[in-house]
Structure formats: structure tokens, C-alpha cells
C-alpha positions in Angstrom: 16.3 46.8 -9.6 13.2 46.6 -12.0 14.4 42.7 -12.5 14.9 42.2 -8.6 11.3 43.5 -8.0 9.9 41.3 -10.8 11.8 38.2 -9.0 10.7 38.8 -5.4 6.9 39.5 -7.0 7.3 36.1 -8.8 9.0 34.4 -5.6 5.8 35.5 -3.5 3.2 34.5 -6.1 4.9 30.7 -6.0 4.9 31.0 -2.2 0.9 32.0 -2.1 0.1 29.2 -5.2 1.9 26.0 -3.4 0.5 27.3 -0.1 -3.3 27.0 -1.6 -2.8 23.6 -2.5 -4.2 20.9 -0.3 -4.4 17.5 -0.5 -7.6 15.7 0.0 -7.8 12.4 2.2 -8.3 9.6 0.5 -11.6 7.6 2.0 -10.6 3.8 3.1 -13.4 1.4 2.2 -13.5 -1.8 4.6 -15.3 -4.5 3.5 -15.6 -7.8 5.7 -14.6 -11.1 4.6 -16.1 -13.1 7.3 -15.8 -17.1 7.0 -15.7 -17.4 3.5 -14.2 -20.0 1.4 -11.1 -19.2 -0.8 -7.1 -19.0 -1.1 -5.0 -16.3 0.3 -2.7 -15.1 -2.2 0.7 -13.3 -1.4 3.0 -11.2 -3.4 6.7 -10.7 -2.0 6.9 -7.2 -4.3 10.4 -6.1 -5.4 13.2 -6.6 -3.1 14.0 -3.9 -0.9 10.6 -1.5 -2.5 8.6 -2.6 0.6 5.5 -3.1 -2.2 4.0 -6.3 -0.9 0.5 -7.4 -1.0 -2.4 -9.9 0.3 -5.0 -11.0 -2.1 -8.4 -12.9 -1.1 -10.0 -15.4 -3.6 -13.9 -15.8 -2.8 -14.1 -19.5 -4.6 -18.0 -19.4 -4.3 -17.9 -15.9 -5.8 -15.2 -15.8 -8.0 -14.2 -12.8 -6.7 -10.5 -11.2 -5.9 -10.3 -8.9 -2.9 -6.7 -6.8 -2.6 -4.9 -5.3 -0.5 -6.5 -7.4 2.6 -4.4 -7.5 5.8 -5.8 -9.5 9.1 
């Protein structure tokens, strides 16, 4: 009987611990590229994983902007 009460108490404690976890939203930063002189770089990603990406290389500033979507 004591083991049952301990298990139920542990279960209730775990429920409260898991309910208290809350994900904070990630703030997305948008940067306007405008009309720049550069090259788009596409990466197809792994087959069937859906992890493709599009980057932009600015030739004037010699800077790469990752995860660019138009």
C-alpha cells in the first residue's frame, strides 16, 4: 500500500513538472536584401529529409545570408 501511494505521488509530481515546462517563441529577424549584386546558393539537402536551404552571397559586402526565401 505504501508503494502504491509513493508511485501515485511520484506520478502527480511528474505531471506538475511536465506541465510547468513552456517553450518560449523564437523571435524571427527579417533583413531586407533589396536590389543587391550577388548570387543565390541552393542546397538540396538530404533525400526525403526536407532540409533544403537557400542562401544569398552579396559580392559587394562579401557576406552570406542564410535561410533566404523570396
